[in-house]
mmCIF file as gemmi writes it, N, C-alpha and C atoms, coordinates in Angstrom:
data_model
loop_
_atom_site.group_PDB
_atom_site.id
_atom_site.type_symbol
_atom_site.label_atom_id
_atom_site.label_alt_id
_atom_site.label_comp_id
_atom_site.label_asym_id
_atom_site.label_entity_id
_atom_site.label_seq_id
_atom_site.pdbx_PDB_ins_code
_atom_site.Cartn_x
_atom_site.Cartn_y
_atom_site.Cartn_z
_atom_site.occupancy
_atom_site.B_iso_or_equiv
_atom_site.pdbx_formal_charge
_atom_site.auth_seq_id
_atom_site.auth_asym_id
_atom_site.pdbx_PDB_model_num
ATOM 1 N N . UNK Axp A 1 ? 0.817 -1.2 0 1 0 ? 1 A 1
ATOM 2 C CA . UNK Axp A 1 ? 0 0 0 1 0 ? 1 A 1
ATOM 3 C C . UNK Axp A 1 ? 0.862 1.266 0 1 0 ? 1 A 1
ATOM 4 N N . UNK Axp A 2 ? 1.922 1.27 0.847 1 0 ? 2 A 1
ATOM 5 C CA . UNK Axp A 2 ? 2.777 2.452 0.892 1 0 ? 2 A 1
ATOM 6 C C . UNK Axp A 2 ? 3.47 2.689 -0.451 1 0 ? 2 A 1
ATOM 7 N N . UNK Axp A 3 ? 3.88 1.599 -1.103 1 0 ? 3 A 1
ATOM 8 C CA . UNK Axp A 3 ? 4.531 1.735 -2.405 1 0 ? 3 A 1
ATOM 9 C C . UNK Axp A 3 ? 3.587 2.334 -3.434 1 0 ? 3 A 1
ATOM 10 N N . UNK Axp A 4 ? 2.32 1.943 -3.375 1 0 ? 4 A 1
ATOM 11 C CA . UNK Axp A 4 ? 1.329 2.469 -4.309 1 0 ? 4 A 1
ATOM 12 C C . UNK Axp A 4 ? 1.137 3.962 -4.094 1 0 ? 4 A 1
ATOM 13 N N . UNK Axp A 5 ? 1.03 4.377 -2.842 1 0 ? 5 A 1
ATOM 14 C CA . UNK Axp A 5 ? 0.856 5.801 -2.544 1 0 ? 5 A 1
ATOM 15 C C . UNK Axp A 5 ? 2.077 6.607 -2.968 1 0 ? 5 A 1
ATOM 16 N N . UNK Axp A 6 ? 3.248 6.06 -2.729 1 0 ? 6 A 1
ATOM 17 C CA . UNK Axp A 6 ? 4.474 6.74 -3.137 1 0 ? 6 A 1
ATOM 18 C C . UNK Axp A 6 ? 4.541 6.866 -4.657 1 0 ? 6 A 1
ATOM 19 N N . UNK Axp A 7 ? 4.184 5.807 -5.35 1 0 ? 7 A 1
ATOM 20 C CA . UNK Axp A 7 ? 4.181 5.84 -6.812 1 0 ? 7 A 1
ATOM 21 C C . UNK Axp A 7 ? 3.2 6.89 -7.327 1 0 ? 7 A 1
ATOM 22 N N . UNK Axp A 8 ? 2.006 6.939 -6.755 1 0 ? 8 A 1
ATOM 23 C CA . UNK Axp A 8 ? 1.001 7.931 -7.167 1 0 ? 8 A 1
ATOM 24 C C . UNK Axp A 8 ? 1.521 9.345 -6.909 1 0 ? 8 A 1
ATOM 25 N N . UNK Axp A 9 ? 2.126 9.551 -5.734 1 0 ? 9 A 1
ATOM 26 C CA . UNK Axp A 9 ? 2.681 10.867 -5.402 1 0 ? 9 A 1
ATOM 27 C C . UNK Axp A 9 ? 3.754 11.272 -6.41 1 0 ? 9 A 1
ATOM 28 N N . UNK Axp A 10 ? 4.704 10.372 -6.672 1 0 ? 10 A 1
ATOM 29 C CA . UNK Axp A 10 ? 5.8 10.699 -7.585 1 0 ? 10 A 1
ATOM 30 C C . UNK Axp A 10 ? 5.306 10.927 -9.012 1 0 ? 10 A 1
ATOM 31 N N . UNK Axp A 11 ? 4.346 10.126 -9.443 1 0 ? 11 A 1
ATOM 32 C CA . UNK Axp A 11 ? 3.782 10.324 -10.779 1 0 ? 11 A 1
ATOM 33 C C . UNK Axp A 11 ? 3.091 11.682 -10.869 1 0 ? 11 A 1
ATOM 34 N N . UNK Axp A 12 ? 2.324 12.03 -9.844 1 0 ? 12 A 1
ATOM 35 C CA . UNK Axp A 12 ? 1.588 13.296 -9.85 1 0 ? 12 A 1
ATOM 36 C C . UNK Axp A 12 ? 2.525 14.498 -9.801 1 0 ? 12 A 1
ATOM 37 N N . UNK Axp A 13 ? 3.524 14.458 -8.927 1 0 ? 13 A 1
ATOM 38 C CA . UNK Axp A 13 ? 4.408 15.624 -8.797 1 0 ? 13 A 1
ATOM 39 C C . UNK Axp A 13 ? 5.297 15.783 -10.024 1 0 ? 13 A 1
ATOM 40 N N . UNK Axp A 14 ? 5.682 14.682 -10.663 1 0 ? 14 A 1
ATOM 41 C CA . UNK Axp A 14 ? 6.476 14.787 -11.883 1 0 ? 14 A 1
ATOM 42 C C . UNK Axp A 14 ? 5.643 15.293 -13.051 1 0 ? 14 A 1
ATOM 43 N N . UNK Axp A 15 ? 4.401 14.863 -13.132 1 0 ? 15 A 1
ATOM 44 C CA . UNK Axp A 15 ? 3.5 15.384 -14.159 1 0 ? 15 A 1
ATOM 45 C C . UNK Axp A 15 ? 3.269 16.875 -13.936 1 0 ? 15 A 1
ATOM 46 N N . UNK Axp A 16 ? 3.05 17.267 -12.683 1 0 ? 16 A 1
ATOM 47 C CA . UNK Axp A 16 ? 2.872 18.679 -12.349 1 0 ? 16 A 1
ATOM 48 C C . UNK Axp A 16 ? 4.106 19.488 -12.744 1 0 ? 16 A 1
ATOM 49 N N . UNK Axp A 17 ? 5.288 18.991 -12.423 1 0 ? 17 A 1
ATOM 50 C CA . UNK Axp A 17 ? 6.53 19.699 -12.758 1 0 ? 17 A 1
ATOM 51 C C . UNK Axp A 17 ? 6.67 19.872 -14.266 1 0 ? 17 A 1
ATOM 52 N N . UNK Axp A 18 ? 6.375 18.82 -15.013 1 0 ? 18 A 1
ATOM 53 C CA . UNK Axp A 18 ? 6.457 18.892 -16.472 1 0 ? 18 A 1
ATOM 54 C C . UNK Axp A 18 ? 5.479 19.928 -17.015 1 0 ? 18 A 1
ATOM 55 N N . UNK Axp A 19 ? 4.237 19.864 -16.559 1 0 ? 19 A 1
ATOM 56 C CA . UNK Axp A 19 ? 3.206 20.791 -17.038 1 0 ? 19 A 1
ATOM 57 C C . UNK Axp A 19 ? 3.563 22.233 -16.685 1 0 ? 19 A 1
ATOM 58 N N . UNK Axp A 20 ? 4.038 22.466 -15.464 1 0 ? 20 A 1
ATOM 59 C CA . UNK Axp A 20 ? 4.412 23.826 -15.068 1 0 ? 20 A 1
ATOM 60 C C . UNK Axp A 20 ? 5.575 24.354 -15.903 1 0 ? 20 A 1
ATOM 61 N N . UNK Axp A 21 ? 6.499 23.497 -16.26 1 0 ? 21 A 1
ATOM 62 C CA . UNK Axp A 21 ? 7.619 23.905 -17.109 1 0 ? 21 A 1
ATOM 63 C C . UNK Axp A 21 ? 7.117 24.321 -18.493 1 0 ? 21 A 1
ATOM 64 N N . UNK Axp A 22 ? 6.211 23.539 -19.048 1 0 ? 22 A 1
ATOM 65 C CA . UNK Axp A 22 ? 5.643 23.86 -20.362 1 0 ? 22 A 1
ATOM 66 C C . UNK Axp A 22 ? 4.846 25.161 -20.291 1 0 ? 22 A 1
ATOM 67 N N . UNK Axp A 23 ? 4.04 25.326 -19.243 1 0 ? 23 A 1
ATOM 68 C CA . UNK Axp A 23 ? 3.258 26.553 -19.079 1 0 ? 23 A 1
ATOM 69 C C . UNK Axp A 23 ? 4.178 27.761 -18.929 1 0 ? 23 A 1
ATOM 70 N N . UNK Axp A 24 ? 5.237 27.621 -18.139 1 0 ? 24 A 1
ATOM 71 C CA . UNK Axp A 24 ? 6.16 28.74 -17.939 1 0 ? 24 A 1
ATOM 72 C C . UNK Axp A 24 ? 6.849 29.115 -19.246 1 0 ? 24 A 1
ATOM 73 N N . UNK Axp A 25 ? 7.202 28.139 -20.048 1 0 ? 25 A 1
ATOM 74 C CA . UNK Axp A 25 ? 7.812 28.422 -21.355 1 0 ? 25 A 1
ATOM 75 C C . UNK Axp A 25 ? 6.822 29.17 -22.243 1 0 ? 25 A 1
ATOM 76 N N . UNK Axp A 26 ? 5.576 28.72 -22.254 1 0 ? 26 A 1
ATOM 77 C CA . UNK Axp A 26 ? 4.519 29.373 -23.034 1 0 ? 26 A 1
ATOM 78 C C . UNK Axp A 26 ? 4.384 30.835 -22.603 1 0 ? 26 A 1
ATOM 79 N N . UNK Axp A 27 ? 4.366 31.056 -21.287 1 0 ? 27 A 1
ATOM 80 C CA . UNK Axp A 27 ? 4.226 32.414 -20.769 1 0 ? 27 A 1
ATOM 81 C C . UNK Axp A 27 ? 5.469 33.255 -21.06 1 0 ? 27 A 1
ATOM 82 N N . UNK Axp A 28 ? 6.633 32.648 -21.031 1 0 ? 28 A 1
ATOM 83 C CA . UNK Axp A 28 ? 7.874 33.378 -21.302 1 0 ? 28 A 1
ATOM 84 C C . UNK Axp A 28 ? 7.903 33.891 -22.737 1 0 ? 28 A 1
ATOM 85 N N . UNK Axp A 29 ? 7.479 33.067 -23.661 1 0 ? 29 A 1
ATOM 86 C CA . UNK Axp A 29 ? 7.477 33.444 -25.073 1 0 ? 29 A 1
ATOM 87 C C . UNK Axp A 29 ? 6.511 34.6 -25.318 1 0 ? 29 A 1
ATOM 88 N N . UNK Axp A 30 ? 5.416 34.638 -24.563 1 0 ? 30 A 1
ATOM 89 C CA . UNK Axp A 30 ? 4.375 35.645 -24.767 1 0 ? 30 A 1
ATOM 90 C C . UNK Axp A 30 ? 4.452 36.818 -23.782 1 0 ? 30 A 1
ATOM 91 N N . UNK Axp A 31 ? 5.522 36.902 -23.011 1 0 ? 31 A 1
ATOM 92 C CA . UNK Axp A 31 ? 5.707 37.977 -22.028 1 0 ? 31 A 1
ATOM 93 C C . UNK Axp A 31 ? 4.555 38.079 -21.036 1 0 ? 31 A 1
ATOM 94 N N . UNK Axp A 32 ? 4.065 36.958 -20.562 1 0 ? 32 A 1
ATOM 95 C CA . UNK Axp A 32 ? 2.989 36.93 -19.582 1 0 ? 32 A 1
ATOM 96 C C . UNK Axp A 32 ? 3.562 36.705 -18.191 1 0 ? 32 A 1
ATOM 97 N N . UNK Axp A 33 ? 2.71 36.811 -17.179 1 0 ? 33 A 1
ATOM 98 C CA . UNK Axp A 33 ? 3.112 36.565 -15.801 1 0 ? 33 A 1
ATOM 99 C C . UNK Axp A 33 ? 3.633 35.137 -15.68 1 0 ? 33 A 1
ATOM 100 N N . UNK Axp A 34 ? 4.805 34.97 -15.066 1 0 ? 34 A 1
ATOM 101 C CA . UNK Axp A 34 ? 5.509 33.693 -15.055 1 0 ? 34 A 1
ATOM 102 C C . UNK Axp A 34 ? 5.352 32.934 -13.753 1 0 ? 34 A 1
ATOM 103 N N . UNK Axp A 35 ? 5.657 31.657 -13.806 1 0 ? 35 A 1
ATOM 104 C CA . UNK Axp A 35 ? 5.746 30.817 -12.612 1 0 ? 35 A 1
ATOM 105 C C . UNK Axp A 35 ? 7.127 31.078 -12.009 1 0 ? 35 A 1
ATOM 106 N N . UNK Axp A 36 ? 7.178 31.282 -10.702 1 0 ? 36 A 1
ATOM 107 C CA . UNK Axp A 36 ? 8.452 31.657 -10.081 1 0 ? 36 A 1
ATOM 108 C C . UNK Axp A 36 ? 9.458 30.503 -10.144 1 0 ? 36 A 1
ATOM 109 N N . UNK Axp A 37 ? 10.718 30.882 -10.23 1 0 ? 37 A 1
ATOM 110 C CA . UNK Axp A 37 ? 11.791 29.886 -10.233 1 0 ? 37 A 1
ATOM 111 C C . UNK Axp A 37 ? 11.792 29.11 -8.926 1 0 ? 37 A 1
ATOM 112 N N . UNK Axp A 38 ? 11.492 29.801 -7.844 1 0 ? 38 A 1
ATOM 113 C CA . UNK Axp A 38 ? 11.437 29.155 -6.531 1 0 ? 38 A 1
ATOM 114 C C . UNK Axp A 38 ? 10.405 28.025 -6.53 1 0 ? 38 A 1
ATOM 115 N N . UNK Axp A 39 ? 9.243 28.273 -7.115 1 0 ? 39 A 1
ATOM 116 C CA . UNK Axp A 39 ? 8.196 27.252 -7.182 1 0 ? 39 A 1
ATOM 117 C C . UNK Axp A 39 ? 8.67 26.043 -7.97 1 0 ? 39 A 1
ATOM 118 N N . UNK Axp A 40 ? 9.266 26.283 -9.124 1 0 ? 40 A 1
ATOM 119 C CA . UNK Axp A 40 ? 9.752 25.176 -9.958 1 0 ? 40 A 1
ATOM 120 C C . UNK Axp A 40 ? 10.822 24.36 -9.234 1 0 ? 40 A 1
ATOM 121 N N . UNK Axp A 41 ? 11.736 25.044 -8.568 1 0 ? 41 A 1
ATOM 122 C CA . UNK Axp A 41 ? 12.808 24.334 -7.861 1 0 ? 41 A 1
ATOM 123 C C . UNK Axp A 41 ? 12.284 23.576 -6.644 1 0 ? 41 A 1
ATOM 124 N N . UNK Axp A 42 ? 11.311 24.136 -5.941 1 0 ? 42 A 1
ATOM 125 C CA . UNK Axp A 42 ? 10.726 23.429 -4.795 1 0 ? 42 A 1
ATOM 126 C C . UNK Axp A 42 ? 10.006 22.159 -5.234 1 0 ? 42 A 1
ATOM 127 N N . UNK Axp A 43 ? 9.278 22.252 -6.328 1 0 ? 43 A 1
ATOM 128 C CA . UNK Axp A 43 ? 8.589 21.066 -6.843 1 0 ? 43 A 1
ATOM 129 C C . UNK Axp A 43 ? 9.609 20.01 -7.261 1 0 ? 43 A 1
ATOM 130 N N . UNK Axp A 44 ? 10.699 20.444 -7.88 1 0 ? 44 A 1
ATOM 131 C CA . UNK Axp A 44 ? 11.761 19.497 -8.254 1 0 ? 44 A 1
ATOM 132 C C . UNK Axp A 44 ? 12.363 18.851 -7.017 1 0 ? 44 A 1
ATOM 133 N N . UNK Axp A 45 ? 12.61 19.64 -5.987 1 0 ? 45 A 1
ATOM 134 C CA . UNK Axp A 45 ? 13.209 19.123 -4.76 1 0 ? 45 A 1
ATOM 135 C C . UNK Axp A 45 ? 12.314 18.089 -4.085 1 0 ? 45 A 1
ATOM 136 N N . UNK Axp A 46 ? 11.014 18.333 -4.091 1 0 ? 46 A 1
ATOM 137 C CA . UNK Axp A 46 ? 10.086 17.439 -3.403 1 0 ? 46 A 1
ATOM 138 C C . UNK Axp A 46 ? 9.616 16.273 -4.266 1 0 ? 46 A 1
ATOM 139 N N . UNK Axp A 47 ? 10.397 15.906 -5.272 1 0 ? 47 A 1
ATOM 140 C CA . UNK Axp A 47 ? 10.118 14.693 -6.022 1 0 ? 47 A 1
ATOM 141 C C . UNK Axp A 47 ? 9.87 14.886 -7.501 1 0 ? 47 A 1
ATOM 142 N N . UNK Axp A 48 ? 9.788 16.119 -7.975 1 0 ? 48 A 1
ATOM 143 C CA . UNK Axp A 48 ? 9.458 16.367 -9.368 1 0 ? 48 A 1
ATOM 144 C C . UNK Axp A 48 ? 10.646 16.657 -10.265 1 0 ? 48 A 1
ATOM 145 N N . UNK Axp A 49 ? 11.829 16.27 -9.847 1 0 ? 49 A 1
ATOM 146 C CA . UNK Axp A 49 ? 13.037 16.58 -10.625 1 0 ? 49 A 1
ATOM 147 C C . UNK Axp A 49 ? 13.009 15.933 -12.01 1 0 ? 49 A 1
ATOM 148 N N . UNK Axp A 50 ? 12.553 14.696 -12.088 1 0 ? 50 A 1
ATOM 149 C CA . UNK Axp A 50 ? 12.518 14.012 -13.385 1 0 ? 50 A 1
ATOM 150 C C . UNK Axp A 50 ? 11.568 14.73 -14.342 1 0 ? 50 A 1
ATOM 151 N N . UNK Axp A 51 ? 10.378 15.057 -13.871 1 0 ? 51 A 1
ATOM 152 C CA . UNK Axp A 51 ? 9.401 15.747 -14.714 1 0 ? 51 A 1
ATOM 153 C C . UNK Axp A 51 ? 9.89 17.109 -15.164 1 0 ? 51 A 1
ATOM 154 N N . UNK Axp A 52 ? 10.515 17.843 -14.246 1 0 ? 52 A 1
ATOM 155 C CA . UNK Axp A 52 ? 11.026 19.167 -14.602 1 0 ? 52 A 1
ATOM 156 C C . UNK Axp A 52 ? 12.175 19.045 -15.597 1 0 ? 52 A 1
ATOM 157 N N . UNK Axp A 53 ? 13.058 18.086 -15.391 1 0 ? 53 A 1
ATOM 158 C CA . UNK Axp A 53 ? 14.185 17.896 -16.308 1 0 ? 53 A 1
ATOM 159 C C . UNK Axp A 53 ? 13.696 17.53 -17.71 1 0 ? 53 A 1
ATOM 160 N N . UNK Axp A 54 ? 12.729 16.639 -17.792 1 0 ? 54 A 1
ATOM 161 C CA . UNK Axp A 54 ? 12.16 16.275 -19.098 1 0 ? 54 A 1
ATOM 162 C C . UNK Axp A 54 ? 11.492 17.49 -19.738 1 0 ? 54 A 1
ATOM 163 N N . UNK Axp A 55 ? 10.774 18.272 -18.939 1 0 ? 55 A 1
ATOM 164 C CA . UNK Axp A 55 ? 10.147 19.491 -19.452 1 0 ? 55 A 1
ATOM 165 C C . UNK Axp A 55 ? 11.176 20.496 -19.95 1 0 ? 55 A 1
ATOM 166 N N . UNK Axp A 56 ? 12.249 20.669 -19.196 1 0 ? 56 A 1
ATOM 167 C CA . UNK Axp A 56 ? 13.303 21.607 -19.591 1 0 ? 56 A 1
ATOM 168 C C . UNK Axp A 56 ? 13.9 21.226 -20.941 1 0 ? 56 A 1
ATOM 169 N N . UNK Axp A 57 ? 14.168 19.955 -21.118 1 0 ? 57 A 1
ATOM 170 C CA . UNK Axp A 57 ? 14.786 19.488 -22.359 1 0 ? 57 A 1
ATOM 171 C C . UNK Axp A 57 ? 13.781 19.512 -23.512 1 0 ? 57 A 1
ATOM 172 N N . UNK Axp A 58 ? 12.549 19.103 -23.246 1 0 ? 58 A 1
ATOM 173 C CA . UNK Axp A 58 ? 11.534 19.012 -24.296 1 0 ? 58 A 1
ATOM 174 C C . UNK Axp A 58 ? 11.21 20.368 -24.909 1 0 ? 58 A 1
ATOM 175 N N . UNK Axp A 59 ? 10.988 21.372 -24.057 1 0 ? 59 A 1
ATOM 176 C CA . UNK Axp A 59 ? 10.599 22.69 -24.575 1 0 ? 59 A 1
ATOM 177 C C . UNK Axp A 59 ? 11.754 23.696 -24.544 1 0 ? 59 A 1
ATOM 178 N N . UNK Axp A 60 ? 12.957 23.206 -24.24 1 0 ? 60 A 1
ATOM 179 C CA . UNK Axp A 60 ? 14.159 24.046 -24.182 1 0 ? 60 A 1
ATOM 180 C C . UNK Axp A 60 ? 13.935 25.265 -23.291 1 0 ? 60 A 1
ATOM 181 N N . UNK Axp A 61 ? 13.602 24.975 -22.052 1 0 ? 61 A 1
ATOM 182 C CA . UNK Axp A 61 ? 13.306 26.04 -21.097 1 0 ? 61 A 1
ATOM 183 C C . UNK Axp A 61 ? 14.23 25.927 -19.894 1 0 ? 61 A 1
ATOM 184 N N . UNK Axp A 62 ? 14.854 27.023 -19.526 1 0 ? 62 A 1
ATOM 185 C CA . UNK Axp A 62 ? 15.752 27.108 -18.37 1 0 ? 62 A 1
ATOM 186 C C . UNK Axp A 62 ? 17.006 26.246 -18.544 1 0 ? 62 A 1
ATOM 187 N N . UNK Axp A 63 ? 17.331 25.883 -19.764 1 0 ? 63 A 1
ATOM 188 C CA . UNK Axp A 63 ? 18.476 24.994 -19.987 1 0 ? 63 A 1
ATOM 189 C C . UNK Axp A 63 ? 19.816 25.724 -19.949 1 0 ? 63 A 1
ATOM 190 N N . UNK Axp A 64 ? 19.797 27.042 -19.955 1 0 ? 64 A 1
ATOM 191 C CA . UNK Axp A 64 ? 21.047 27.802 -19.89 1 0 ? 64 A 1
ATOM 192 C C . UNK Axp A 64 ? 21.225 28.489 -18.546 1 0 ? 64 A 1
ATOM 193 N N . UNK Axp A 65 ? 20.287 28.264 -17.646 1 0 ? 65 A 1
ATOM 194 C CA . UNK Axp A 65 ? 20.37 28.88 -16.319 1 0 ? 65 A 1
ATOM 195 C C . UNK Axp A 65 ? 21.028 27.909 -15.352 1 0 ? 65 A 1
ATOM 196 N N . UNK Axp A 66 ? 22.167 28.315 -14.826 1 0 ? 66 A 1
ATOM 197 C CA . UNK Axp A 66 ? 22.896 27.472 -13.877 1 0 ? 66 A 1
ATOM 198 C C . UNK Axp A 66 ? 22.029 27.172 -12.66 1 0 ? 66 A 1
ATOM 199 N N . UNK Axp A 67 ? 21.139 28.098 -12.337 1 0 ? 67 A 1
ATOM 200 C CA . UNK Axp A 67 ? 20.227 27.906 -11.205 1 0 ? 67 A 1
ATOM 201 C C . UNK Axp A 67 ? 19.354 26.657 -11.399 1 0 ? 67 A 1
ATOM 202 N N . UNK Axp A 68 ? 19.211 26.192 -12.635 1 0 ? 68 A 1
ATOM 203 C CA . UNK Axp A 68 ? 18.424 24.996 -12.925 1 0 ? 68 A 1
ATOM 204 C C . UNK Axp A 68 ? 19.275 23.835 -13.414 1 0 ? 68 A 1
ATOM 205 N N . UNK Axp A 69 ? 20.297 24.114 -14.202 1 0 ? 69 A 1
ATOM 206 C CA . UNK Axp A 69 ? 21.068 23.021 -14.804 1 0 ? 69 A 1
ATOM 207 C C . UNK Axp A 69 ? 21.918 22.256 -13.799 1 0 ? 69 A 1
ATOM 208 N N . UNK Axp A 70 ? 22.216 22.86 -12.66 1 0 ? 70 A 1
ATOM 209 C CA . UNK Axp A 70 ? 22.971 22.154 -11.619 1 0 ? 70 A 1
ATOM 210 C C . UNK Axp A 70 ? 22.035 21.471 -10.615 1 0 ? 70 A 1
ATOM 211 N N . UNK Axp A 71 ? 21.116 22.204 -9.973 1 0 ? 71 A 1
ATOM 212 C CA . UNK Axp A 71 ? 20.328 21.555 -8.911 1 0 ? 71 A 1
ATOM 213 C C . UNK Axp A 71 ? 19.331 20.506 -9.388 1 0 ? 71 A 1
ATOM 214 N N . UNK Axp A 72 ? 18.682 20.708 -10.528 1 0 ? 72 A 1
ATOM 215 C CA . UNK Axp A 72 ? 17.647 19.752 -10.945 1 0 ? 72 A 1
ATOM 216 C C . UNK Axp A 72 ? 18.238 18.36 -11.18 1 0 ? 72 A 1
ATOM 217 N N . UNK Axp A 73 ? 19.328 18.213 -11.938 1 0 ? 73 A 1
ATOM 218 C CA . UNK Axp A 73 ? 19.925 16.872 -12.051 1 0 ? 73 A 1
ATOM 219 C C . UNK Axp A 73 ? 20.427 16.323 -10.711 1 0 ? 73 A 1
ATOM 220 N N . UNK Axp A 74 ? 20.944 17.215 -9.847 1 0 ? 74 A 1
ATOM 221 C CA . UNK Axp A 74 ? 21.382 16.76 -8.522 1 0 ? 74 A 1
ATOM 222 C C . UNK Axp A 74 ? 20.204 16.256 -7.69 1 0 ? 74 A 1
ATOM 223 N N . UNK Axp A 75 ? 19.07 16.942 -7.775 1 0 ? 75 A 1
ATOM 224 C CA . UNK Axp A 75 ? 17.867 16.474 -7.078 1 0 ? 75 A 1
ATOM 225 C C . UNK Axp A 75 ? 17.472 15.095 -7.595 1 0 ? 75 A 1
ATOM 226 N N . UNK Axp A 76 ? 17.546 14.906 -8.907 1 0 ? 76 A 1
ATOM 227 C CA . UNK Axp A 76 ? 17.186 13.615 -9.494 1 0 ? 76 A 1
ATOM 228 C C . UNK Axp A 76 ? 18.125 12.516 -8.997 1 0 ? 76 A 1
ATOM 229 N N . UNK Axp A 77 ? 19.41 12.793 -8.963 1 0 ? 77 A 1
ATOM 230 C CA . UNK Axp A 77 ? 20.375 11.816 -8.443 1 0 ? 77 A 1
ATOM 231 C C . UNK Axp A 77 ? 20.078 11.511 -6.983 1 0 ? 77 A 1
ATOM 232 N N . UNK Axp A 78 ? 19.774 12.534 -6.206 1 0 ? 78 A 1
ATOM 233 C CA . UNK Axp A 78 ? 19.413 12.344 -4.799 1 0 ? 78 A 1
ATOM 234 C C . UNK Axp A 78 ? 18.174 11.464 -4.667 1 0 ? 78 A 1
ATOM 235 N N . UNK Axp A 79 ? 17.161 11.706 -5.496 1 0 ? 79 A 1
ATOM 236 C CA . UNK Axp A 79 ? 15.933 10.906 -5.436 1 0 ? 79 A 1
ATOM 237 C C . UNK Axp A 79 ? 16.209 9.444 -5.783 1 0 ? 79 A 1
ATOM 238 N N . UNK Axp A 80 ? 17.039 9.221 -6.783 1 0 ? 80 A 1
ATOM 239 C CA . UNK Axp A 80 ? 17.382 7.846 -7.16 1 0 ? 80 A 1
ATOM 240 C C . UNK Axp A 80 ? 18.153 7.171 -6.027 1 0 ? 80 A 1
ATOM 241 N N . UNK Axp A 81 ? 19.118 7.887 -5.459 1 0 ? 81 A 1
ATOM 242 C CA . UNK Axp A 81 ? 19.888 7.35 -4.334 1 0 ? 81 A 1
ATOM 243 C C . UNK Axp A 81 ? 18.967 6.986 -3.172 1 0 ? 81 A 1
ATOM 244 N N . UNK Axp A 82 ? 18.048 7.88 -2.819 1 0 ? 82 A 1
ATOM 245 C CA . UNK Axp A 82 ? 17.124 7.615 -1.71 1 0 ? 82 A 1
ATOM 246 C C . UNK Axp A 82 ? 16.219 6.424 -2.003 1 0 ? 82 A 1
ATOM 247 N N . UNK Axp A 83 ? 15.758 6.311 -3.244 1 0 ? 83 A 1
ATOM 248 C CA . UNK Axp A 83 ? 14.894 5.187 -3.612 1 0 ? 83 A 1
ATOM 249 C C . UNK Axp A 83 ? 15.636 3.864 -3.456 1 0 ? 83 A 1
ATOM 250 N N . UNK Axp A 84 ? 16.863 3.817 -3.943 1 0 ? 84 A 1
ATOM 251 C CA . UNK Axp A 84 ? 17.662 2.592 -3.821 1 0 ? 84 A 1
ATOM 252 C C . UNK Axp A 84 ? 17.959 2.3 -2.357 1 0 ? 84 A 1
ATOM 253 N N . UNK Axp A 85 ? 18.326 3.316 -1.607 1 0 ? 85 A 1
ATOM 254 C CA . UNK Axp A 85 ? 18.641 3.137 -0.189 1 0 ? 85 A 1
ATOM 255 C C . UNK Axp A 85 ? 17.442 2.578 0.577 1 0 ? 85 A 1
ATOM 256 N N . UNK Axp A 86 ? 16.283 3.186 0.396 1 0 ? 86 A 1
ATOM 257 C CA . UNK Axp A 86 ? 15.111 2.733 1.139 1 0 ? 86 A 1
ATOM 258 C C . UNK Axp A 86 ? 14.625 1.363 0.677 1 0 ? 86 A 1
ATOM 259 N N . UNK Axp A 87 ? 14.832 1.059 -0.6 1 0 ? 87 A 1
ATOM 260 C CA . UNK Axp A 87 ? 14.4 -0.252 -1.094 1 0 ? 87 A 1
ATOM 261 C C . UNK Axp A 87 ? 15.27 -1.376 -0.537 1 0 ? 87 A 1
ATOM 262 N N . UNK Axp A 88 ? 16.579 -1.156 -0.485 1 0 ? 88 A 1
ATOM 263 C CA . UNK Axp A 88 ? 17.482 -2.244 -0.12 1 0 ? 88 A 1
ATOM 264 C C . UNK Axp A 88 ? 18.025 -2.197 1.304 1 0 ? 88 A 1
ATOM 265 N N . UNK Axp A 89 ? 17.964 -1.059 1.953 1 0 ? 89 A 1
ATOM 266 C CA . UNK Axp A 89 ? 18.578 -0.956 3.277 1 0 ? 89 A 1
ATOM 267 C C . UNK Axp A 89 ? 17.609 -0.623 4.406 1 0 ? 89 A 1
ATOM 268 N N . UNK Axp A 90 ? 16.393 -0.346 4.097 1 0 ? 90 A 1
ATOM 269 C CA . UNK Axp A 90 ? 15.423 -0.022 5.158 1 0 ? 90 A 1
ATOM 270 C C . UNK Axp A 90 ? 14.279 -1.027 5.117 1 0 ? 90 A 1
């Protein structure tokens, strides 16, 4: 049961991160009110790093900002490390 809830959470937050990245790119191109960088990074930190990274690459958004190109992949590596650790050692 816990694995199912975790899977649902991770799927939802990664989908949210991807969608927010696409929306922010759309708004950036049209000079509209944007989604804050803090919001995008917090969502990535709390499990949405994969979705945000895929969104960044897919729509070529935030790919030249060091504020995103360093922490988002690091968050993803951290999430993978934690998943392996909890699966095999806890």
